[in-house]
C-alpha positions in Angstrom: 40.5 76.1 51.5 39.6 73.3 53.2 42.5 71.1 51.8 44.3 74.1 54.0 42.4 74.3 57.3 43.3 70.0 57.1 46.5 70.7 56.8 46.5 73.6 59.4 45.1 71.5 61.9 47.7 68.7 60.8 50.6 71.2 61.8 49.5 72.5 64.5 48.5 69.4 66.6 52.0 67.7 64.9 53.6 67.7 68.9 57.3 67.4 69.1 56.8 64.1 70.5 56.4 63.1 67.3 59.9 64.1 66.3 61.4 62.4 69.6 59.6 59.2 68.1 60.5 58.7 64.5 64.3 60.3 65.2 65.5 59.1 68.6 68.8 60.2 69.6 70.5 57.0 68.3 68.8 57.5 64.8 70.6 61.0 64.9 73.9 59.9 65.5 73.7 57.5 62.9 72.7 60.5 60.3 75.8 62.3 61.9 77.8 59.2 61.2 76.5 58.5 57.7 77.0 62.3 56.6 80.5 62.6 58.1 81.4 59.0 56.3 80.2 60.3 53.1 82.2 63.8 53.2 85.2 61.6 53.4 85.0 59.8 50.0 84.2 63.7 48.4 84.9 67.6 48.6 81.2 68.6 48.8 78.9 69.2 52.3 75.6 67.4 53.2 73.7 68.9 55.5 70.0 67.3 56.7 67.8 69.5 58.7 64.5 68.5 60.0 61.2 70.3 61.0 58.4 69.1 63.0 55.7 71.6 61.7 55.4 75.0 60.4 53.5 77.4 63.0 50.2 79.6 62.1 51.8 82.2 60.0 53.6 80.0 57.6 50.4 77.8 57.2 48.0 80.8 56.5 50.5 82.2 53.9 50.0 78.4 52.4 53.9 78.1 52.6 55.4 74.9 50.6 57.8 72.6 52.0 60.3 73.5 49.3 59.7 77.2 49.6 60.4 76.3 53.5 63.3 74.5 52.5 65.0 77.3 50.0 64.8 79.5 53.4 66.5 76.7 55.4 69.3 76.3 53.1 69.6 80.5 53.5 69.5 80.6 57.4 72.5 77.3 57.2 74.5 79.1 55.0 74.9 75.8 52.9 75.3 78.0 50.0 78.7 79.2 51.7 80.9 76.5 50.7 84.1 77.4 48.6 82.9 75.2 45.8 79.3 75.6 45.7 78.6 72.2 46.3 76.4 72.4 49.8 73.2 70.1 49.3 70.5 70.3 52.0 68.2 67.5 52.5 64.9 69.0 54.5 62.5 67.7 56.2 59.2 68.6 57.3 57.7 65.9 59.4 53.8 66.8 59.5 53.5 66.7 55.7 56.1 63.6 55.5 57.9 65.6 52.4 61.7 65.6 52.0 62.9 68.9 49.4 66.9 68.5 48.4 68.1 72.2 48.2 71.7 72.3 46.0 73.8 74.9 45.8 74.6 75.6 41.9 78.1 74.1 41.6 76.5 70.4 42.3 72.7 71.4 41.1 73.8 72.3 37.4 75.9 68.5 37.2 73.0 66.7 38.9 69.8 68.8 37.9 66.2 68.3 39.8 65.3 65.3 38.2 67.7 63.3 40.4 67.1 64.9 43.3 63.6 64.3 43.3 64.3 60.5 42.7 66.3 60.5 46.4 63.0 62.6 47.8 60.5 59.8 46.2 62.4 56.9 47.5 62.9 58.8 51.1 59.1 59.9 51.4 58.8 55.8 50.8 60.8 54.5 53.6 58.7 56.9 55.7 55.5 55.6 54.4 56.8 52.6 55.9 57.0 54.2 58.8 61.5 53.8 58.7 62.6 57.2 58.7 66.4 56.7 60.1 66.6 54.2 57.1 65.0 56.6 54.3 67.5 59.5 55.6 70.4 57.3 55.3 69.4 56.4 51.6 69.1 59.7 51.1 72.3 60.6 52.5 73.9 58.0 50.7 72.3 59.0 47.2 73.3 62.4 47.5 76.8 62.0 48.7 76.8 59.3 45.7 76.6 62.0 43.6 78.9 64.3 45.3 82.0 61.7 45.0 81.2 61.5 41.4 81.4 65.0 40.6 83.6 66.2 43.7 85.8 63.2 44.3 88.6 62.9 46.7 89.3 64.5 49.9 88.2 67.8 50.9 91.2 70.4 50.7 88.7 73.3 52.7 87.9 70.5 55.2 84.4 70.4 57.0 82.8 73.3 56.2 79.6 72.8 57.3 78.8 70.9 60.8 77.9 67.0 60.0 74.9 66.9 63.3 71.5 67.2 61.8 69.5 70.2 62.7 66.3 70.1 64.8 64.4 73.6 63.7 61.9 74.4 66.5 58.5 75.7 65.3 
């Protein structure tokens, strides 16, 4: 109970200014460009979404970052690509937790251990206060897997927008 109380207070006090501080406009632009550059090398799709904090209802339900990432994956329709190779990188800033959710076409080829390694690498950069670099490393690593399994140009075009999604809680 007390652990959840601490999490609730942290999320409720985590103001929107924190997101702007760790991911200013130039960082969001760099992430967009990294996704675009990566997608030129393969037929997959990468989405990056960041949420500052969860609202009190989600916190009372003890919603995990993974559960929220799955919901965002669905809401953003990352699953809706021709080759089932969309990948969501989701950052819950208040928890400093990264989740990668991959559609079945790429997930069965890569596996959860590889996605977890990428998440841990990103989280290590976040602990050092380097959010932009951590996200760019994650985008590059996801892109490497997509390039390995879906190499070449995308015949279906850019199916998902490249710009980061900022979820207002």
